[in-house]
DRENPA-3360 file (N, C-alpha, C; in nm, 2 decimals, always signed):
BEGIN
1 = XXXXXXXX = -2.28/-0.58/+0.90/-2.20/-0.47/+0.84/-2.06/-0.48/+0.88 ~ -1.97/-0.45/+0.79/-1.83/-0.46/+0.82/-1.78/-0.33/+0.88 ~ -1.71/-0.33/+1.00/-1.65/-0.22/+1.06/-1.51/-0.25/+1.08 ~ -1.42/-0.20/+0.99/-1.28/-0.24/+1.00/-1.22/-0.20/+1.13 ~ -1.23/-0.07/+1.18/-1.16/-0.04/+1.30/-1.20/-0.12/+1.42 ~ -1.33/-0.15/+1.44/-1.37/-0.22/+1.56/-1.32/-0.37/+1.55 ~ -1.32/-0.42/+1.43/-1.28/-0.56/+1.41/-1.13/-0.57/+1.42 ~ -1.06/-0.47/+1.38/-0.91/-0.48/+1.37/-0.85/-0.47/+1.50;
9 = XXXXXXXX = -0.89/-0.38/+1.59/-0.81/-0.35/+1.71/-0.79/-0.47/+1.80 ~ -0.89/-0.55/+1.84/-0.86/-0.66/+1.93/-0.79/-0.78/+1.87 ~ -0.78/-0.78/+1.74/-0.73/-0.90/+1.68/-0.58/-0.90/+1.66 ~ -0.52/-0.78/+1.67/-0.38/-0.77/+1.63/-0.29/-0.71/+1.74 ~ -0.16/-0.73/+1.73/-0.07/-0.68/+1.83/-0.02/-0.54/+1.78 ~ -0.03/-0.44/+1.86/+0.02/-0.31/+1.83/+0.16/-0.30/+1.87 ~ +0.25/-0.26/+1.78/+0.39/-0.25/+1.82/+0.44/-0.11/+1.80 ~ +0.51/-0.06/+1.89/+0.57/+0.08/+1.88/+0.72/+0.06/+1.88;
17 = XXXXXXXX = +0.78/+0.10/+1.77/+0.93/+0.08/+1.76/+0.98/+0.21/+1.70 ~ +1.06/+0.28/+1.78/+1.11/+0.41/+1.74/+1.01/+0.50/+1.68 ~ +0.89/+0.51/+1.75/+0.78/+0.60/+1.71/+0.71/+0.57/+1.58 ~ +0.74/+0.45/+1.52/+0.66/+0.41/+1.41/+0.57/+0.29/+1.45 ~ +0.44/+0.31/+1.44/+0.35/+0.20/+1.48/+0.32/+0.11/+1.36 ~ +0.31/-0.01/+1.39/+0.27/-0.11/+1.29/+0.19/-0.22/+1.36 ~ +0.10/-0.29/+1.28/+0.03/-0.40/+1.32/+0.11/-0.53/+1.27 ~ +0.11/-0.63/+1.35/+0.19/-0.75/+1.33/+0.11/-0.88/+1.36;
25 = XXXXXXXX = +0.11/-0.97/+1.27/+0.05/-1.10/+1.30/+0.13/-1.21/+1.22 ~ +0.11/-1.33/+1.26/+0.16/-1.44/+1.18/+0.27/-1.53/+1.25 ~ +0.33/-1.61/+1.16/+0.42/-1.71/+1.20/+0.56/-1.66/+1.23 ~ +0.62/-1.70/+1.34/+0.76/-1.67/+1.37/+0.85/-1.75/+1.28 ~ +0.96/-1.70/+1.25/+1.06/-1.77/+1.17/+1.01/-1.81/+1.03 ~ +0.93/-1.72/+0.98/+0.88/-1.74/+0.84/+0.90/-1.61/+0.76 ~ +0.87/-1.61/+0.63/+0.90/-1.50/+0.55/+0.82/-1.38/+0.60 ~ +0.88/-1.27/+0.61/+0.82/-1.14/+0.66/+0.77/-1.06/+0.54;
33 = XXXXXXXX = +0.65/-1.01/+0.54/+0.60/-0.92/+0.44/+0.56/-0.79/+0.51 ~ +0.62/-0.68/+0.47/+0.58/-0.55/+0.53/+0.50/-0.47/+0.43 ~ +0.38/-0.43/+0.46/+0.29/-0.36/+0.38/+0.28/-0.21/+0.41 ~ +0.28/-0.13/+0.30/+0.28/+0.01/+0.31/+0.16/+0.07/+0.24 ~ +0.08/+0.14/+0.31/-0.05/+0.19/+0.26/-0.03/+0.31/+0.16 ~ -0.14/+0.35/+0.10/-0.14/+0.46/+0.00/-0.18/+0.59/+0.07 ~ -0.21/+0.69/-0.01/-0.24/+0.82/+0.03/-0.36/+0.82/+0.12 ~ -0.35/+0.88/+0.24/-0.46/+0.89/+0.33/-0.50/+0.76/+0.40;
41 = XXXXXXXX = -0.42/+0.65/+0.38/-0.45/+0.52/+0.44/-0.38/+0.50/+0.57 ~ -0.38/+0.37/+0.61/-0.32/+0.33/+0.74/-0.30/+0.18/+0.73 ~ -0.25/+0.13/+0.84/-0.24/-0.02/+0.85/-0.37/-0.09/+0.83 ~ -0.48/-0.02/+0.85/-0.61/-0.09/+0.83/-0.64/-0.12/+0.69 ~ -0.57/-0.06/+0.59/-0.57/-0.09/+0.45/-0.55/-0.24/+0.43 ~ -0.47/-0.30/+0.51/-0.42/-0.43/+0.49/-0.49/-0.53/+0.59 ~ -0.61/-0.50/+0.63/-0.68/-0.58/+0.72/-0.69/-0.73/+0.68 ~ -0.73/-0.75/+0.55/-0.75/-0.88/+0.50/-0.62/-0.96/+0.47;
49 = XXXXXXXX = -0.51/-0.88/+0.46/-0.38/-0.95/+0.45/-0.33/-0.99/+0.59 ~ -0.34/-0.91/+0.68/-0.31/-0.94/+0.82/-0.38/-1.06/+0.87 ~ -0.51/-1.07/+0.83/-0.60/-1.18/+0.87/-0.57/-1.30/+0.78 ~ -0.56/-1.28/+0.65/-0.56/-1.40/+0.56/-0.42/-1.46/+0.53 ~ -0.32/-1.39/+0.56/-0.18/-1.44/+0.54/-0.11/-1.48/+0.66 ~ -0.17/-1.47/+0.78/-0.10/-1.49/+0.90/-0.06/-1.64/+0.92 ~ -0.13/-1.73/+0.86/-0.10/-1.87/+0.87/+0.01/-1.92/+0.78 ~ +0.05/-1.83/+0.69/+0.16/-1.86/+0.59/+0.28/-1.78/+0.61;
57 = XXXXXXXX = +0.27/-1.66/+0.66/+0.39/-1.57/+0.67/+0.38/-1.49/+0.80 ~ +0.48/-1.41/+0.82/+0.48/-1.31/+0.92/+0.45/-1.17/+0.86 ~ +0.33/-1.12/+0.90/+0.28/-1.01/+0.82/+0.28/-0.88/+0.91 ~ +0.33/-0.77/+0.85/+0.34/-0.64/+0.92/+0.28/-0.53/+0.83 ~ +0.20/-0.44/+0.89/+0.14/-0.33/+0.82/+0.17/-0.20/+0.89 ~ +0.24/-0.11/+0.82/+0.29/+0.02/+0.88/+0.18/+0.13/+0.88 ~ +0.19/+0.21/+0.98/+0.13/+0.35/+0.98/+0.24/+0.45/+0.95 ~ +0.24/+0.50/+0.83/+0.34/+0.61/+0.81/+0.31/+0.73/+0.89;
65 = XXXXXXXX = +0.41/+0.82/+0.92/+0.38/+0.93/+1.01/+0.27/+1.02/+0.96 ~ +0.18/+1.06/+1.05/+0.07/+1.14/+1.02/-0.06/+1.05/+0.99 ~ -0.04/+0.92/+0.99/-0.14/+0.83/+0.95/-0.16/+0.73/+1.07 ~ -0.28/+0.68/+1.09/-0.31/+0.58/+1.19/-0.25/+0.63/+1.33 ~ -0.17/+0.55/+1.39/-0.12/+0.57/+1.52/+0.02/+0.63/+1.53 ~ +0.08/+0.66/+1.41/+0.21/+0.72/+1.41/+0.20/+0.87/+1.40 ~ +0.28/+0.94/+1.50/+0.27/+1.08/+1.51/+0.33/+1.15/+1.39 ~ +0.26/+1.26/+1.35/+0.31/+1.34/+1.23/+0.44/+1.40/+1.25;
73 = XXXXXXXX = +0.52/+1.40/+1.14/+0.65/+1.48/+1.14/+0.64/+1.57/+1.02 ~ +0.55/+1.66/+1.02/+0.52/+1.75/+0.91/+0.64/+1.84/+0.87 ~ +0.73/+1.86/+0.96/+0.84/+1.95/+0.94/+0.95/+1.89/+0.85 ~ +0.94/+1.76/+0.83/+1.04/+1.68/+0.75/+1.00/+1.67/+0.61 ~ +1.10/+1.65/+0.52/+1.07/+1.62/+0.38/+0.98/+1.50/+0.37 ~ +0.87/+1.51/+0.29/+0.77/+1.40/+0.29/+0.83/+1.27/+0.25 ~ +0.90/+1.26/+0.14/+0.95/+1.13/+0.09/+1.05/+1.08/+0.19 ~ +1.14/+1.16/+0.24/+1.25/+1.11/+0.33/+1.19/+1.07/+0.46;
81 = XXXXXXXX = +1.09/+1.14/+0.51/+1.03/+1.10/+0.64/+0.96/+0.96/+0.62 ~ +0.89/+0.94/+0.51/+0.82/+0.81/+0.49/+0.92/+0.70/+0.47 ~ +1.03/+0.73/+0.40/+1.13/+0.62/+0.38/+1.20/+0.59/+0.51 ~ +1.21/+0.69/+0.60/+1.27/+0.67/+0.73/+1.18/+0.58/+0.81 ~ +1.05/+0.60/+0.80/+0.95/+0.51/+0.87/+0.97/+0.37/+0.82 ~ +0.97/+0.35/+0.69/+0.98/+0.22/+0.64/+1.11/+0.15/+0.68 ~ +1.22/+0.23/+0.67/+1.35/+0.17/+0.71/+1.36/+0.13/+0.85 ~ +1.29/+0.21/+0.94/+1.29/+0.18/+1.08/+1.23/+0.04/+1.10;
89 = XXXXXXXX = +1.12/+0.01/+1.03/+1.05/-0.12/+1.04/+1.13/-0.23/+0.97 ~ +1.18/-0.21/+0.85/+1.25/-0.31/+0.78/+1.37/-0.35/+0.86 ~ +1.44/-0.26/+0.93/+1.56/-0.30/+1.00/+1.53/-0.39/+1.12 ~ +1.40/-0.41/+1.15/+1.37/-0.50/+1.26/+1.35/-0.64/+1.22 ~ +1.37/-0.67/+1.09/+1.35/-0.80/+1.03/+1.46/-0.84/+0.93 ~ +1.47/-0.97/+0.90/+1.58/-1.01/+0.82/+1.53/-1.02/+0.67 ~ +1.57/-0.93/+0.59/+1.54/-0.93/+0.44/+1.39/-0.96/+0.42 ~ +1.30/-0.88/+0.46/+1.16/-0.90/+0.43/+1.13/-0.87/+0.29;
97 = XXXXXXXX = +1.01/-0.90/+0.25/+0.95/-0.85/+0.12/+0.87/-0.72/+0.16 ~ +0.89/-0.62/+0.08/+0.82/-0.49/+0.10/+0.71/-0.48/-0.01 ~ +0.59/-0.45/+0.04/+0.47/-0.44/-0.05/+0.41/-0.30/-0.03 ~ +0.38/-0.24/-0.14/+0.32/-0.10/-0.13/+0.20/-0.08/-0.22 ~ +0.10/-0.01/-0.18/-0.02/+0.02/-0.26/-0.02/+0.17/-0.30 ~ -0.03/+0.19/-0.43/-0.04/+0.33/-0.48/+0.08/+0.42/-0.43 ~ +0.06/+0.52/-0.35/+0.17/+0.59/-0.29/+0.27/+0.50/-0.23 ~ +0.22/+0.40/-0.15/+0.31/+0.30/-0.09/+0.39/+0.23/-0.19;
105 = XXXXXXXX = +0.33/+0.21/-0.31/+0.41/+0.14/-0.42/+0.52/+0.23/-0.47 ~ +0.49/+0.36/-0.48/+0.60/+0.46/-0.51/+0.71/+0.45/-0.41 ~ +0.68/+0.45/-0.28/+0.78/+0.45/-0.18/+0.85/+0.32/-0.18 ~ +0.78/+0.21/-0.21/+0.85/+0.08/-0.23/+0.95/+0.08/-0.34 ~ +0.92/+0.14/-0.45/+1.02/+0.15/-0.56/+1.14/+0.24/-0.52 ~ +1.11/+0.35/-0.45/+1.23/+0.43/-0.40/+1.31/+0.35/-0.31 ~ +1.25/+0.28/-0.22/+1.32/+0.20/-0.12/+1.40/+0.09/-0.18 ~ +1.34/+0.02/-0.28/+1.41/-0.08/-0.35/+1.53/-0.03/-0.43;
113 = XXXXXXXX = +1.53/+0.09/-0.48/+1.64/+0.15/-0.55/+1.75/+0.18/-0.45 ~ +1.72/+0.22/-0.33/+1.81/+0.27/-0.23/+1.87/+0.17/-0.14 ~ +1.78/+0.07/-0.11/+1.82/-0.03/+0.00/+1.79/-0.17/-0.05 ~ +1.83/-0.20/-0.17/+1.79/-0.34/-0.23/+1.84/-0.45/-0.14 ~ +1.96/-0.44/-0.08/+2.02/-0.55/-0.01/+1.95/-0.58/+0.12 ~ +1.86/-0.49/+0.17/+1.78/-0.52/+0.29/+1.66/-0.60/+0.26 ~ +1.62/-0.62/+0.13/+1.50/-0.68/+0.09/+1.52/-0.81/+0.02 ~ +1.42/-0.90/+0.02/+1.43/-1.02/-0.07/+1.34/-1.01/-0.19;
121 = XXXXXXXX = +1.25/-0.91/-0.19/+1.16/-0.89/-0.30/+1.07/-0.78/-0.27 ~ +0.99/-0.74/-0.38/+0.89/-0.63/-0.36/+0.76/-0.67/-0.42 ~ +0.65/-0.61/-0.37/+0.52/-0.63/-0.43/+0.46/-0.49/-0.46 ~ +0.42/-0.46/-0.58/+0.37/-0.33/-0.62/+0.22/-0.35/-0.65 ~ +0.14/-0.28/-0.58/-0.01/-0.29/-0.59/-0.07/-0.16/-0.64 ~ -0.14/-0.17/-0.75/-0.21/-0.05/-0.80/-0.13/+0.07/-0.80 ~ -0.02/+0.07/-0.87/+0.08/+0.18/-0.87/+0.14/+0.20/-1.00 ~ +0.24/+0.28/-1.01/+0.31/+0.31/-1.14/+0.45/+0.36/-1.12;
129 = XXXXXXXX = +0.52/+0.39/-1.23/+0.65/+0.45/-1.22/+0.63/+0.61/-1.22 ~ +0.51/+0.65/-1.25/+0.47/+0.79/-1.25/+0.33/+0.80/-1.20 ~ +0.30/+0.90/-1.11/+0.16/+0.90/-1.05/+0.11/+1.04/-1.05 ~ +0.08/+1.10/-1.16/+0.02/+1.23/-1.17/-0.12/+1.23/-1.12 ~ -0.16/+1.34/-1.05/-0.29/+1.34/-0.98/-0.38/+1.45/-1.04 ~ -0.50/+1.42/-1.05/-0.60/+1.51/-1.10/-0.61/+1.63/-1.01 ~ -0.60/+1.76/-1.06/-0.61/+1.88/-0.97/-0.74/+1.88/-0.89 ~ -0.84/+1.81/-0.94/-0.97/+1.81/-0.86/-0.95/+1.75/-0.72;
137 = XXXXXXXX = -0.85/+1.66/-0.71/-0.83/+1.60/-0.57/-0.78/+1.71/-0.48 ~ -0.69/+1.79/-0.52/-0.64/+1.89/-0.43/-0.75/+2.00/-0.40 ~ -0.83/+2.03/-0.49/-0.94/+2.12/-0.47/-1.04/+2.07/-0.37 ~ -1.07/+1.94/-0.38/-1.17/+1.88/-0.29/-1.11/+1.88/-0.15 ~ -0.98/+1.85/-0.14/-0.92/+1.84/+0.00/-0.91/+1.98/+0.06 ~ -0.89/+2.08/-0.02/-0.89/+2.22/+0.04/-1.03/+2.27/+0.08 ~ -1.13/+2.24/-0.01/-1.25/+2.31/+0.00/-1.37/+2.22/+0.04 ~ -1.36/+2.09/+0.02/-1.48/+2.01/+0.04/-1.44/+1.87/+0.07;
145 = XXXXXXXX = -1.40/+1.85/+0.20/-1.35/+1.72/+0.24/-1.46/+1.61/+0.23 ~ -1.58/+1.65/+0.26/-1.69/+1.55/+0.24/-1.70/+1.50/+0.10 ~ -1.68/+1.60/+0.01/-1.68/+1.56/-0.14/-1.57/+1.47/-0.17 ~ -1.45/+1.49/-0.11/-1.34/+1.40/-0.13/-1.37/+1.26/-0.08 ~ -1.43/+1.25/+0.03/-1.47/+1.12/+0.09/-1.56/+1.05/-0.01 ~ -1.66/+1.12/-0.06/-1.75/+1.06/-0.16/-1.68/+1.02/-0.28 ~ -1.58/+1.09/-0.33/-1.50/+1.06/-0.45/-1.43/+0.93/-0.42 ~ -1.38/+0.91/-0.30/-1.31/+0.79/-0.26/-1.40/+0.67/-0.29;
153 = XXXXXXXX = -1.53/+0.68/-0.25/-1.62/+0.57/-0.27/-1.65/+0.55/-0.41 ~ -1.65/+0.65/-0.49/-1.68/+0.64/-0.63/-1.57/+0.59/-0.72 ~ -1.45/+0.63/-0.69/-1.34/+0.60/-0.78/-1.24/+0.49/-0.74 ~ -1.25/+0.45/-0.61/-1.15/+0.35/-0.56/-1.20/+0.21/-0.57 ~ -1.32/+0.19/-0.62/-1.38/+0.05/-0.61/-1.45/+0.01/-0.74 ~ -1.45/-0.12/-0.77/-1.53/-0.18/-0.88/-1.67/-0.16/-0.85 ~ -1.75/-0.15/-0.95/-1.90/-0.12/-0.93/-1.97/-0.23/-0.85 ~ -1.91/-0.35/-0.85/-1.98/-0.46/-0.78/-1.93/-0.48/-0.63;
161 = XXXXXXXX = -1.85/-0.39/-0.59/-1.80/-0.40/-0.45/-1.92/-0.37/-0.35 ~ -1.93/-0.46/-0.25/-2.03/-0.44/-0.15/-2.03/-0.30/-0.08 ~ -2.14/-0.24/-0.06/-2.15/-0.11/-0.01/-2.09/-0.10/+0.13 ~ -2.11/-0.21/+0.21/-2.05/-0.22/+0.35/-1.90/-0.19/+0.35 ~ -1.83/-0.25/+0.25/-1.69/-0.24/+0.24/-1.65/-0.10/+0.20 ~ -1.72/-0.04/+0.11/-1.69/+0.10/+0.06/-1.71/+0.19/+0.18 ~ -1.82/+0.18/+0.25/-1.85/+0.27/+0.37/-1.75/+0.25/+0.48 ~ -1.70/+0.13/+0.50/-1.60/+0.11/+0.60/-1.47/+0.17/+0.56;
169 = XXXXXXXX = -1.44/+0.17/+0.44/-1.31/+0.23/+0.39/-1.32/+0.38/+0.39 ~ -1.44/+0.44/+0.36/-1.46/+0.58/+0.37/-1.44/+0.63/+0.52 ~ -1.49/+0.55/+0.61/-1.47/+0.59/+0.75/-1.32/+0.59/+0.79 ~ -1.25/+0.49/+0.74/-1.10/+0.49/+0.77/-1.03/+0.61/+0.71 ~ -1.06/+0.65/+0.58/-1.00/+0.76/+0.52/-1.03/+0.89/+0.59 ~ -1.15/+0.90/+0.65/-1.19/+1.02/+0.72/-1.11/+1.05/+0.84 ~ -1.04/+0.94/+0.89/-0.96/+0.96/+1.01/-0.83/+1.03/+0.98 ~ -0.79/+1.04/+0.86/-0.67/+1.11/+0.82/-0.70/+1.26/+0.79;
177 = XXXXXXXX = -0.62/+1.35/+0.83/-0.65/+1.49/+0.81/-0.63/+1.53/+0.66 ~ -0.71/+1.62/+0.61/-0.70/+1.67/+0.47/-0.56/+1.72/+0.44 ~ -0.49/+1.78/+0.53/-0.36/+1.83/+0.51/-0.26/+1.72/+0.48 ~ -0.27/+1.61/+0.56/-0.18/+1.50/+0.54/-0.21/+1.43/+0.40 ~ -0.34/+1.41/+0.37/-0.38/+1.35/+0.25/-0.33/+1.43/+0.13 ~ -0.34/+1.57/+0.14/-0.29/+1.65/+0.03/-0.14/+1.64/+0.02 ~ -0.07/+1.63/+0.13/+0.07/+1.61/+0.13/+0.10/+1.48/+0.06 ~ +0.03/+1.38/+0.09/+0.05/+1.25/+0.02/+0.03/+1.26/-0.13;
185 = XXXXXXXX = -0.08/+1.32/-0.17/-0.10/+1.33/-0.32/+0.00/+1.43/-0.38 ~ +0.05/+1.52/-0.31/+0.16/+1.61/-0.36/+0.28/+1.53/-0.39 ~ +0.31/+1.43/-0.30/+0.43/+1.34/-0.32/+0.41/+1.26/-0.44 ~ +0.28/+1.20/-0.46/+0.25/+1.12/-0.57/+0.26/+1.20/-0.70 ~ +0.21/+1.32/-0.70/+0.21/+1.41/-0.82/+0.35/+1.43/-0.87 ~ +0.45/+1.44/-0.78/+0.59/+1.47/-0.81/+0.67/+1.34/-0.85 ~ +0.61/+1.23/-0.82/+0.68/+1.10/-0.84/+0.69/+1.07/-0.98 ~ +0.81/+1.04/-1.03/+0.84/+1.00/-1.17/+0.97/+0.94/-1.18;
193 = XXXXXXXX = +0.98/+0.80/-1.19/+1.10/+0.73/-1.21/+1.09/+0.65/-1.34 ~ +1.01/+0.69/-1.43/+1.00/+0.62/-1.55/+1.13/+0.59/-1.63 ~ +1.22/+0.68/-1.62/+1.35/+0.66/-1.69/+1.45/+0.57/-1.62 ~ +1.43/+0.55/-1.49/+1.52/+0.46/-1.42/+1.46/+0.35/-1.33 ~ +1.33/+0.32/-1.36/+1.27/+0.21/-1.28/+1.33/+0.08/-1.31 ~ +1.40/+0.07/-1.43/+1.47/-0.06/-1.47/+1.58/-0.09/-1.38 ~ +1.62/+0.01/-1.29/+1.74/-0.02/-1.20/+1.69/-0.11/-1.09 ~ +1.56/-0.13/-1.07/+1.52/-0.23/-0.97/+1.54/-0.37/-1.02;
201 = XXXXXXXX = +1.62/-0.44/-0.94/+1.65/-0.58/-0.98/+1.59/-0.69/-0.89 ~ +1.52/-0.65/-0.79/+1.47/-0.75/-0.70/+1.35/-0.82/-0.76 ~ +1.33/-0.95/-0.72/+1.21/-1.02/-0.76/+1.09/-0.94/-0.73 ~ +1.00/-0.92/-0.83/+0.89/-0.82/-0.82/+0.76/-0.89/-0.86 ~ +0.66/-0.87/-0.77/+0.52/-0.91/-0.80/+0.44/-0.78/-0.82 ~ +0.37/-0.78/-0.93/+0.28/-0.66/-0.96/+0.14/-0.71/-0.96 ~ +0.05/-0.64/-0.89/-0.09/-0.68/-0.88/-0.17/-0.55/-0.91 ~ -0.27/-0.57/-0.99/-0.36/-0.45/-1.03/-0.50/-0.51/-1.06;
209 = XXXXXXXX = -0.60/-0.43/-1.02/-0.74/-0.46/-1.05/-0.77/-0.42/-1.20 ~ -0.85/-0.51/-1.26/-0.88/-0.48/-1.41/-0.95/-0.36/-1.43 ~ -1.02/-0.30/-1.33/-1.10/-0.18/-1.34/-1.05/-0.07/-1.26 ~ -0.92/-0.07/-1.24/-0.85/+0.04/-1.16/-0.85/+0.17/-1.25 ~ -0.92/+0.27/-1.21/-0.92/+0.40/-1.29/-0.82/+0.49/-1.23 ~ -0.77/+0.47/-1.11/-0.67/+0.56/-1.05/-0.53/+0.53/-1.10 ~ -0.50/+0.41/-1.11/-0.37/+0.36/-1.17/-0.40/+0.25/-1.26 ~ -0.44/+0.28/-1.39/-0.49/+0.18/-1.48/-0.39/+0.07/-1.51;
217 = XXXXXXXX = -0.43/-0.04/-1.56/-0.35/-0.16/-1.59/-0.23/-0.12/-1.67 ~ -0.24/-0.02/-1.76/-0.12/+0.01/-1.84/+0.00/+0.06/-1.75 ~ -0.03/+0.12/-1.64/+0.08/+0.16/-1.55/+0.15/+0.04/-1.50 ~ +0.08/-0.06/-1.46/+0.14/-0.19/-1.41/+0.21/-0.26/-1.52 ~ +0.16/-0.25/-1.64/+0.22/-0.32/-1.76/+0.36/-0.25/-1.79 ~ +0.36/-0.12/-1.77/+0.49/-0.05/-1.79/+0.59/-0.10/-1.69 ~ +0.55/-0.11/-1.56/+0.64/-0.16/-1.46/+0.69/-0.30/-1.50 ~ +0.60/-0.39/-1.54/+0.63/-0.52/-1.58/+0.73/-0.53/-1.69;
225 = XXXXXXXX = +0.71/-0.44/-1.79/+0.80/-0.43/-1.90/+0.94/-0.38/-1.87 ~ +0.95/-0.30/-1.77/+1.08/-0.24/-1.73/+1.16/-0.30/-1.62 ~ +1.09/-0.37/-1.53/+1.16/-0.43/-1.42/+1.19/-0.57/-1.45 ~ +1.31/-0.62/-1.45/+1.34/-0.76/-1.47/+1.29/-0.85/-1.36 ~ +1.27/-0.97/-1.39/+1.23/-1.07/-1.29/+1.10/-1.04/-1.23 ~ +1.00/-1.01/-1.31/+0.87/-0.96/-1.27/+0.76/-1.06/-1.30 ~ +0.66/-1.08/-1.21/+0.54/-1.15/-1.23/+0.43/-1.05/-1.22 ~ +0.33/-1.05/-1.31/+0.22/-0.95/-1.31/+0.09/-1.03/-1.30;
233 = XXXXXXXX = +0.00/-0.98/-1.22/-0.13/-1.05/-1.20/-0.24/-0.94/-1.21 ~ -0.33/-0.95/-1.31/-0.45/-0.87/-1.32/-0.57/-0.94/-1.25 ~ -0.63/-0.88/-1.15/-0.74/-0.94/-1.08/-0.87/-0.88/-1.13 ~ -0.96/-0.97/-1.17/-1.09/-0.92/-1.23/-1.19/-0.87/-1.12 ~ -1.28/-0.79/-1.17/-1.38/-0.73/-1.08/-1.32/-0.66/-0.96 ~ -1.21/-0.58/-0.99/-1.15/-0.51/-0.88/-1.10/-0.37/-0.93 ~ -1.11/-0.27/-0.85/-1.06/-0.14/-0.88/-0.93/-0.11/-0.81 ~ -0.92/+0.01/-0.76/-0.79/+0.06/-0.70/-0.77/-0.01/-0.56;
241 = XXXXXXXX = -0.87/-0.05/-0.50/-0.86/-0.12/-0.37/-0.87/-0.27/-0.38 ~ -0.79/-0.32/-0.47/-0.79/-0.46/-0.50/-0.77/-0.55/-0.38 ~ -0.68/-0.51/-0.29/-0.65/-0.59/-0.17/-0.76/-0.60/-0.08 ~ -0.86/-0.52/-0.09/-0.99/-0.53/-0.01/-1.10/-0.59/-0.09 ~ -1.11/-0.55/-0.21/-1.22/-0.60/-0.30/-1.22/-0.75/-0.33 ~ -1.10/-0.79/-0.36/-1.08/-0.94/-0.40/-0.97/-0.99/-0.32 ~ -0.98/-0.99/-0.19/-0.87/-1.02/-0.10/-0.83/-1.16/-0.11 ~ -0.92/-1.25/-0.13/-0.88/-1.40/-0.14/-0.79/-1.42/-0.26;
249 = XXXXXXXX = -0.83/-1.37/-0.38/-0.74/-1.39/-0.49/-0.61/-1.31/-0.47 ~ -0.62/-1.20/-0.41/-0.50/-1.12/-0.39/-0.40/-1.20/-0.30 ~ -0.45/-1.25/-0.19/-0.37/-1.33/-0.10/-0.31/-1.45/-0.16 ~ -0.40/-1.52/-0.24/-0.35/-1.64/-0.31/-0.24/-1.61/-0.41 ~ -0.25/-1.50/-0.47/-0.15/-1.45/-0.57/-0.01/-1.43/-0.50 ~ -0.02/-1.37/-0.38/+0.11/-1.35/-0.30/+0.16/-1.49/-0.26 ~ +0.08/-1.57/-0.21/+0.13/-1.70/-0.16/+0.19/-1.78/-0.27 ~ +0.13/-1.79/-0.39/+0.18/-1.86/-0.50/+0.32/-1.80/-0.55;
257 = XXXXXXX = +0.32/-1.67/-0.55/+0.44/-1.60/-0.60/+0.56/-1.63/-0.50 ~ +0.54/-1.61/-0.38/+0.65/-1.64/-0.28/+0.69/-1.78/-0.29 ~ +0.60/-1.87/-0.30/+0.64/-2.01/-0.31/+0.72/-2.04/-0.43 ~ +0.68/-1.97/-0.54/+0.75/-2.00/-0.67/+0.89/-1.93/-0.67 ~ +0.91/-1.82/-0.60/+1.04/-1.75/-0.60/+1.13/-1.81/-0.49 ~ +1.08/-1.88/-0.39/+1.16/-1.94/-0.29/+1.19/-2.08/-0.31 ~ +1.12/-2.14/-0.41/+1.14/-2.28/-0.44/+1.27/-2.31/-0.52;
% end
């Protein structure tokens, strides 16, 4: 059985830099990729990228404040506090690629609009230019956290995903408080840059699972149509957690894209 937390901890270096924790692995003096998790996630979201890309790149996975090992700063504006977390880590590297999943993809788009010169490219995973949320999510988080965890297992994965992976992911989500997850989804619900997403000019890779019901393929297609210099990859037999479900194809897609853009 797969247990992400137990497997993850001894294998990676924990770094604390200005109160933002992140996991770091890989090659020195190589392209840096910084991964940003989605709502209720943590650096553990990127377990298979930290493991699978370390021989090709320098890989970093952030814990946004209130998630994983980074202390909550609930008194701050949510978007600004998360962007501050990302900026703190980005400034530790030379023009990294910034990659974000779902909410992390929204933050990546915000960051690319504001700080494009600090990046060499972006990767958008299972996200969109607008991320409205079903009110049921907020109701479950307020009144039935166990029900929310079960919904994660039902809606985040393709039907063929191994049960061990789904259960491991549910255990990870349970580590985040309902208040923080609700805050995350509130940020997503307010996110809408459909009218100016075309202002992003960085080389962009878009990855989405063909069976993603949270952020369907049409969301990614909109991004691909609006952002110049974009490559889009639809991965089969994958849902919203494509980076876990089909991690080998996911990692290969990143490797091929970086080699093609740097060549």
